[in-house]
N, C-alpha and C positions, 0 to 999 in steps of 0.2 A: 206396452211401451217399454223399451229397454232402459236399464238403469244408466245414468251418466257415468262416463269413464273418469276415474280419478287417478292421477299419477303424481307421486311426490318422491323426493329424494333428498338426502342430506349427506354431503361429502365433507369430511373433516380430516385434518392432519396432513394436508398436502403442502409440500415445501418445494419451491422451484425458483429458478432465475431464468426468465425468458431471454433469449438472444435473437437478434435479427428480426425484431418485430417492427412493423411499419408504424409511422406516426398516424394516429386516428383522427379523422375529421370530427369536428364538434358541431352538433345540431341542437337547436332549442326544441323543447317538447312540442311546441306548436308547429314545428316543421318535420314531424316524424314520418309522414308519408313521403316527403322529399328525401329524407335520410334513407329509407328503405329502398327507394329507387336508385339512389346514388352509390350506396356502399353496402357491403355484406357485414361489415363491422365498423362501429363508430362510437363516439362518446355522446351521450344524451344528457343535456342540461335540463334539470327540473327548476333549479333556482341557482343563485350564486354559490350556495353551500352544498347543493345536492347534484351529483353527477354520477352516472353509471356508464360502464363500458358494455355495449350491447352488440351481440353477434347473432346471426340467424341462419338457419338452414333454408335453402331455397325450396326444397321439396322433401317429402318423406320417402321418395322412391328408393329402392334398394339397388343402388348401382355403386360404382367405384368413385363417384364424385362427392366424397365426404368432405364437409367443410372444415377440416382441421385447421387450415391456415386462418380462417376467419376467427375461429375460437382462440387460436394461439396468439393472434394479434392483440387480443384483449387482456392477455395474462400479464402484460407489463404495467397495466393500470393498477394503482395502489388501492382504489376504492372497490365498490361492489361491481360484480360482473354478472351479466344476464345473457343466457343463450336461449333463443327461441327455437324450438324443435316442433315442426308440424307433425301431428299424430292423427291418423285416420283410422276409424273403426268401422268395419263393414258390418251392417246389420242384415241378417238374412230373414 
């Protein structure tokens, strides 16, 4: 049986001022399935005090359809930002 794949990263020291970002829709954590169907990036409310900006890649395919705009739209949010990147590992 293959070992599970573990990917982690820590990015520090970035400073930026995003321009031309769109206003993100806000979804409650209970409506996360609806949020994924409706938008590629959005704000996700866990409670009144906890909110994250979430963006996601539609697929892990290697094409020129990179989701930079989705990720960029979340950079204007002052709180935590999360990007979901699908990873597939082929086992032979």
